[in-house]
Structures are given as structure tokens and as C-alpha cells.
C-alpha positions as CSV (number, residue, x, y, z in Angstrom):
1,M,198.5,66.1,-24.7
2,T,200.2,63.6,-22.5
3,Q,199.1,60.0,-23.3
4,P,197.9,57.9,-20.4
5,S,200.2,55.3,-19.0
6,L,199.2,52.0,-20.3
7,W,200.4,50.1,-17.3
8,Q,197.2,51.4,-15.5
9,P,193.9,49.5,-15.5
10,S,191.4,50.5,-18.1
11,A,188.6,50.2,-15.4
12,T,188.4,52.3,-12.3
13,L,188.9,50.3,-9.0
14,T,185.2,51.3,-8.3
15,A,184.2,49.6,-11.4
16,L,186.1,46.4,-10.6
17,R,184.5,46.3,-7.1
18,Q,181.1,46.5,-9.0
19,R,182.2,43.8,-11.3
20,S,183.2,41.5,-8.5
21,S,179.9,42.0,-6.7
22,I,178.0,41.1,-9.9
23,I,180.1,38.0,-10.5
24,R,179.1,36.9,-6.9
25,Q,175.5,37.7,-7.6
26,I,175.6,35.5,-10.7
27,R,177.1,32.6,-8.9
28,H,174.6,32.9,-6.0
29,F,171.8,32.8,-8.5
30,F,172.8,29.5,-9.9
31,E,173.7,28.2,-6.4
32,Q,170.1,28.9,-5.3
33,R,168.9,26.8,-8.3
34,Q,171.3,23.9,-7.6
35,V,173.0,24.5,-10.9
36,L,176.6,23.0,-10.8
37,E,179.5,25.2,-11.7
38,V,182.2,23.6,-13.9
39,E,185.4,24.5,-15.7
40,T,186.3,23.2,-19.1
41,P,189.4,23.6,-21.3
42,A,190.2,26.9,-23.0
43,M,192.1,25.0,-25.6
44,S,191.0,22.3,-28.0
45,H,192.2,20.0,-30.8
46,A,189.1,21.0,-32.8
47,S,187.3,24.3,-33.5
48,I,184.2,25.9,-34.5
49,T,183.1,25.8,-38.2
50,D,180.7,28.7,-38.2
51,V,181.9,31.0,-41.1
52,H,181.3,34.2,-39.0
53,L,183.5,33.2,-36.1
54,H,187.2,33.2,-36.1
55,P,189.3,31.4,-33.4
56,F,192.7,32.2,-32.2
57,E,195.3,29.5,-32.8
58,T,198.4,28.4,-31.0
59,L,201.0,25.7,-31.4
60,F,201.7,23.1,-28.7
61,V,205.2,21.5,-28.8
62,G,205.7,18.5,-26.5
63,P,205.5,14.9,-26.0
64,G,203.9,13.4,-29.1
65,A,204.0,16.7,-30.8
66,A,207.6,17.5,-31.4
67,M,206.7,19.2,-34.8
68,G,204.0,21.1,-33.1
69,K,200.3,20.5,-32.9
70,R,197.8,23.2,-33.6
71,L,195.3,24.1,-30.8
72,Y,192.4,26.4,-30.7
73,L,191.4,29.0,-28.0
74,Q,187.6,28.3,-27.5
75,T,185.2,30.9,-28.7
76,S,182.7,29.2,-26.4
77,P,182.9,26.5,-23.9
78,E,179.8,24.9,-25.5
79,F,181.2,21.6,-26.9
80,H,183.0,20.7,-23.8
81,M,180.0,21.4,-21.5
82,K,177.8,19.4,-23.8
83,R,180.1,16.4,-23.5
84,L,179.6,16.9,-19.7
85,L,175.8,16.8,-20.1
86,A,176.0,13.7,-22.1
87,A,178.2,12.0,-19.4
88,G,175.3,12.8,-16.9
89,S,176.5,16.0,-15.2
90,G,173.0,17.4,-14.8
91,C,172.3,21.1,-15.0
92,I,175.5,23.1,-15.3
93,F,177.0,26.6,-15.7
94,Q,180.3,28.1,-16.4
95,L,181.9,31.7,-16.1
96,G,185.0,31.8,-17.9
97,K,187.2,33.4,-20.7
98,A,186.3,33.0,-24.3
99,F,188.4,34.2,-27.3
100,R,187.4,35.6,-30.7
101,N,189.9,36.9,-33.3
102,E,187.5,39.5,-34.4
103,E,187.1,43.4,-34.0
104,C,188.1,45.3,-30.9
105,G,186.2,48.4,-29.9
106,R,183.4,49.9,-27.7
107,Y,181.5,46.6,-27.4
108,H,184.2,44.1,-28.3
109,N,187.3,42.8,-26.7
110,P,189.1,39.6,-28.2
111,E,189.4,38.1,-24.9
112,F,186.1,38.4,-22.8
113,T,184.1,36.7,-20.0
114,M,181.2,34.4,-21.0
115,L,178.5,32.9,-18.9
116,E,177.1,29.7,-20.3
117,W,174.5,27.4,-18.8
118,Y,172.3,24.4,-19.7
119,R,169.0,23.4,-18.1
120,I,167.8,19.8,-18.6
121,G,164.2,19.6,-19.4
122,F,163.8,23.4,-20.3
123,D,162.5,24.5,-23.6
124,Q,163.6,27.9,-25.1
125,H,160.9,29.8,-23.4
126,Q,161.5,28.5,-20.0
127,L,165.2,29.4,-20.4
128,M,164.1,32.9,-21.7
129,D,162.1,33.1,-18.4
130,E,165.3,32.3,-16.3
131,L,167.6,34.5,-18.3
132,G,165.0,37.3,-18.0
133,E,165.2,36.9,-14.2
134,L,169.0,37.1,-14.1
135,V,169.2,40.2,-16.2
136,Q,166.4,41.9,-14.1
137,L,168.4,41.0,-11.0
138,V,171.7,42.3,-12.3
139,T,170.7,45.4,-14.1
140,G,167.4,46.3,-12.3
141,S,165.7,46.4,-15.6
142,E,161.9,45.8,-16.2
143,K,160.7,42.4,-17.3
144,A,161.8,41.4,-20.8
145,E,159.6,41.5,-23.8
146,R,159.4,38.8,-26.5
147,M,158.9,38.9,-30.3
148,S,159.4,36.4,-32.9
149,Y,162.0,37.0,-35.7
150,Q,159.2,37.0,-38.3
151,E,157.1,39.5,-36.3
152,A,160.1,41.8,-36.0
153,F,160.7,41.9,-39.7
154,I,157.1,42.5,-40.5
155,R,156.8,45.3,-37.8
156,Y,159.9,47.2,-38.7
157,L,160.6,46.3,-42.3
158,K,157.2,45.3,-43.6
159,V,158.5,42.1,-45.1
160,C,158.3,38.4,-44.1
161,P,161.8,37.0,-43.6
162,L,160.5,33.3,-44.0
163,E,158.6,33.8,-47.4
164,A,159.9,36.9,-49.1
165,S,162.1,36.5,-52.3
166,L,165.6,37.9,-52.4
167,D,164.4,40.9,-54.5
168,E,161.6,41.6,-51.9
169,L,164.2,41.5,-49.1
170,R,166.5,43.8,-51.0
171,A,163.6,46.2,-51.6
172,A,162.9,46.2,-47.8
173,G,166.3,47.4,-47.1
174,K,166.2,50.5,-49.2
175,G,167.2,53.4,-47.2
176,L,169.1,51.6,-44.5
177,G,172.5,52.7,-46.0
178,V,173.5,49.2,-47.1
179,D,171.9,49.3,-50.6
180,E,175.1,48.2,-52.4
181,L,175.9,45.4,-50.0
182,L,172.2,44.1,-50.4
183,E,172.3,44.2,-54.2
184,S,175.7,42.4,-54.6
185,E,175.1,39.8,-51.8
186,P,173.8,36.5,-53.2
187,C,173.4,34.7,-49.8
188,R,169.9,35.0,-48.4
189,D,171.1,34.6,-44.8
190,T,173.7,37.4,-45.1
191,I,170.9,39.6,-46.5
192,L,168.7,38.7,-43.6
193,Q,171.5,39.5,-41.1
194,L,172.1,42.9,-42.7
195,L,168.4,43.7,-42.6
196,F,168.2,42.6,-39.0
197,A,171.3,44.6,-38.0
198,Y,170.3,47.8,-39.7
199,G,166.6,47.5,-39.8
200,V,165.5,45.7,-36.7
201,E,168.1,46.1,-34.0
202,P,167.9,49.8,-33.7
203,H,164.3,49.4,-32.7
204,I,164.3,46.7,-30.1
205,G,165.3,46.5,-26.4
206,Q,165.8,50.1,-26.1
207,H,163.9,50.6,-22.8
208,R,163.6,47.0,-21.5
209,P,165.3,43.7,-22.5
210,Q,163.9,42.3,-25.7
211,F,164.0,38.6,-26.8
212,I,163.9,37.7,-30.4
213,Y,163.2,34.0,-31.0
214,H,162.4,31.6,-33.7
215,F,165.2,32.5,-36.2
216,P,165.0,31.0,-39.6
217,A,166.1,27.3,-39.7
218,S,168.9,28.2,-42.0
219,Q,170.5,29.9,-39.0
220,A,169.8,27.2,-36.5
221,A,173.5,26.6,-35.7
222,L,173.2,24.1,-32.7
223,A,169.5,24.5,-32.2
224,Q,166.5,22.1,-32.9
225,I,164.2,22.8,-35.8
226,G,160.8,24.0,-34.7
227,P,158.4,20.9,-34.3
228,E,155.4,22.9,-35.4
229,D,157.1,25.1,-38.1
230,S,160.1,23.6,-39.9
231,R,161.0,27.0,-41.4
232,V,162.2,28.2,-37.9
233,A,164.8,27.1,-35.3
234,E,164.3,26.9,-31.7
235,R,166.8,29.7,-31.1
236,F,166.7,33.1,-29.4
237,E,168.8,36.2,-28.8
238,L,168.5,38.9,-26.1
239,Y,169.0,42.7,-26.9
240,F,169.1,45.5,-24.3
241,R,170.0,49.2,-25.0
242,G,171.7,48.6,-28.2
243,L,173.6,45.5,-27.1
244,E,173.3,41.8,-28.0
245,L,173.6,40.1,-24.8
246,A,172.8,36.5,-25.3
247,N,172.3,33.7,-27.9
248,G,170.4,30.5,-26.8
249,F,169.1,27.3,-28.0
250,H,166.7,24.4,-27.4
251,E,169.8,22.2,-28.1
252,L,170.1,19.8,-31.0
253,A,170.6,16.3,-29.7
254,D,171.1,14.5,-33.0
255,G,174.7,13.7,-33.8
256,K,174.2,12.9,-37.5
257,E,172.3,16.2,-38.1
258,Q,175.0,18.2,-36.2
259,L,177.8,16.6,-38.2
260,A,176.0,17.4,-41.5
261,R,175.7,21.0,-40.3
262,F,179.4,21.2,-39.5
263,E,180.2,19.7,-42.9
264,A,178.0,22.2,-44.6
265,D,179.8,25.0,-42.8
266,N,183.2,23.9,-44.1
267,R,181.8,23.6,-47.6
268,Q,180.6,27.2,-47.2
269,R,184.0,28.1,-45.8
270,Q,185.7,26.5,-48.8
271,A,183.5,28.3,-51.3
272,M,184.3,31.7,-49.6
273,G,188.0,31.1,-49.6
274,L,188.2,30.6,-45.8
275,E,190.2,27.9,-44.1
276,V,188.3,24.6,-43.3
277,K,188.2,23.9,-39.6
278,P,188.6,20.6,-37.9
279,I,185.4,19.1,-36.7
280,D,185.2,18.2,-33.0
281,Y,184.3,14.5,-33.3
282,H,184.4,14.1,-29.5
283,F,181.4,16.4,-29.3
284,I,179.6,14.5,-32.1
285,E,180.3,11.1,-30.3
286,A,178.9,12.7,-27.1
287,L,175.7,13.5,-29.0
288,D,175.5,9.9,-30.4
289,A,176.1,8.5,-26.9
290,G,172.9,10.0,-25.5
291,F,172.3,13.7,-25.0
292,P,169.6,15.0,-22.6
293,D,166.8,17.2,-23.7
294,C,167.9,20.7,-22.7
295,S,168.2,24.2,-23.5
296,G,171.3,26.3,-23.2
297,V,172.4,30.0,-23.5
298,A,175.6,32.0,-23.7
299,V,175.7,35.6,-22.1
300,G,178.4,38.2,-22.7
301,I,179.2,39.1,-19.0
302,D,181.3,42.2,-19.8
303,R,178.4,43.7,-21.8
304,L,176.1,42.7,-19.0
305,I,178.2,44.5,-16.6
306,M,178.4,47.6,-18.9
307,L,174.6,47.8,-18.7
308,A,174.5,47.3,-14.8
309,T,177.1,50.0,-14.2
310,G,176.2,52.5,-16.9
311,A,179.7,52.1,-18.6
312,D,180.1,53.6,-22.0
313,S,182.6,51.1,-23.3
314,I,183.7,47.5,-22.5
315,A,187.2,48.7,-21.5
316,E,185.6,50.4,-18.6
317,V,184.6,47.1,-16.9
318,L,187.8,45.2,-17.7
319,A,190.9,45.4,-15.6
320,F,193.0,45.7,-18.8
321,D,191.5,45.7,-22.2
322,S,193.4,44.3,-25.2
323,N,195.3,47.6,-25.7
324,R,196.8,47.3,-22.2
325,A,197.0,43.6,-21.9
């Protein structure tokens, strides 16, 4: 069989016209709400410390860096956008490229389009409301449902993720096809992530969008800890038809706490034999300078367009996927 010519787009021209229309629709959504569009750097001197994210690196050679200076392609515009918020920008959004040196396949491309926005004065539930409106607008879906992380585990795995012992969590995962991984894994959060991926995700968001909120405090990342329950973080994710679409936070505004979390990440990296990543101290200084109370969310736009157009793979909504880039 003759192989297709790789110079051709991976998406049809019809799909690219649909993509263009959806992007215009998204921009109009924020224009109506007077949310400012911004652009921030794709490269940074610092990087993320999250052990589950892997950035691309490049080497800058120029004035002041004759021997070369390492730069990182951004996995998200989050840190730069938060520096703008600290500088008084008001509510902002960005549509741009993000880069993650991870898998490539049906739902993943190492270069992808991310929508990220921040709403001053919003808590996580208000931001879920707004994200739900956007998803309904773009996909024509029904109104999103909501369920706490704890409720999802109890409903689908019959175990409490906040109180169960490691042995109880492992027992809850019997029959999911990851028994060996669960038995050999010492990290509670990794066990929880396996249980969530194999025991919860297949059941949620199949017919309408589904928010899962109040993730364990140990998975807070850049979110505040719940003021009424310190076991949980004010963090949410959105799922629809088998796809994780968004990750959002009621944003942490404490620079000292954020720095402590980054340092803890790097200690975990070291323990796992991973490279320690440089911390973004510009971002920490911005938090210390005065950061507004706000909530923010990142949305995978290529996946959202997949859902809106009925595409079967991410390549079908990209002009050129990584195999043709």
C-alpha cells in the first residue's frame, strides 16, 4: 500500500476552517466578558518542578551567553501570566502554544494549543461555571455535572481516598489490571492516580462534561488548601467523553508556601533519579509582591476542538501533527 505523502496536512481543510471558527468563538467569549488577551514568552530561564511533566530544552548562544545558556520551552504560560496578574493586569486570557516532552498519540501532541485564563475574585466554583459555559458553547453539550474527588472514589471504587490506608487503596484496585503496579508502588499519590485513571475516569463525563473537584491536598500543585477541610485542595479537573480537558485552581498566593512546594518537588525528583529543575524565582517574587485573589484554568484546545468536530484523533484537528512537522 502506498504511504501518504507527509508534506500534506494531517487535518482536512474543512477541519481547519472549523478550528478557525472555534478559535474566533473563544476570543469573542472573553471579549464579551472584558477579559484581556495577553501573550507571554514561550521560552524561560526556569522550568516546572512537577515530577510528572517533562519540558523541552534548548540552548541560547548570544551576548552574555557565549558558552550557551539553557532555556526551557513552556509547558504552560502560567508563571508568566501570574506575574502579569501581580503587576495589576486584571483578568487575562491567553491562547498559545505549549510544549511537553511526553507521549505522542491519539490524544497527545508534544506541541499543542493551550487556553489559559485567570479571573480575579472568582473561587473555583465560579470558574467552573464559566468554563462550563464555554464548553457548552463550543461543543453544544449539556450542562456539566460536578462531583468531589472523594465522592467519585466512594461511588466507583468503594473507598475513601482521603482516609483509606495504602493496603485498603490497593485492595480497591483489584481487578483494574494494574495489580502489580499497585503492589509495588510505595507512593500514596501515585497509587491514587492509578486508581483514578483506571477506576474512576472510565465512568465520568461520558454523556455530559464532568467536573471533579477537591483533589487531595498532596496534589494541590499551585492551588490553595481548602479553608474548611485541610485534607483537600481547591483544585478541579474537567472530563468529557474520555478526555481530560482542563485543570484549574483557586490560586495559591503565598510565595513562601509555593517555594516550599517547588523545593519538595525537586527533592522528590532527586529521590527518583530525575534532574532537578531550576525554580522560577521571578514567579516567587511576584507572589511575594502581592498577588490578587483569583482562580485560573488551563484548557487543552486541540482536545476541545476534537470534541466539537467529532474527530477521532488530535492529528485530525492540527494542520501538521508531530509526525509531519
